[in-house]
Phi, psi and omega in degrees: 000320179297322179296318178297317178299315181295320179293316180291324177296317178297318179296315180297319181291337180275351180288150172294162187301320181291324178290319178298318179297322179293317178297316179298315180298316180294316181294321177294317179299318179294319179296317179293320178297314180297317179295317179297322178289324180291320182267355175074038179288168178279137177050056183296329180292319178295316179297318182294315180295318179298313180295320178298316180293321179295314180295320177300312182296317180295316180292320181293322182283312188255337179061040186294321188266346180273143181296142179287158183260034180273000000 
């Protein structure tokens, strides 16, 4: 399991910033959608898409979660 994590982490860190932001946005959107469907919230699809777009925009603009290239 650790090996899989390390390989996926290495792959994600090697992505360009726009691709990394897209992966982050999609993964957050899927997580919010799954949680919304499990707890039965109102408009889970709208919430998931909104959260995915917000996370994509923040990561693409500020690059907070990707490792710096220093």
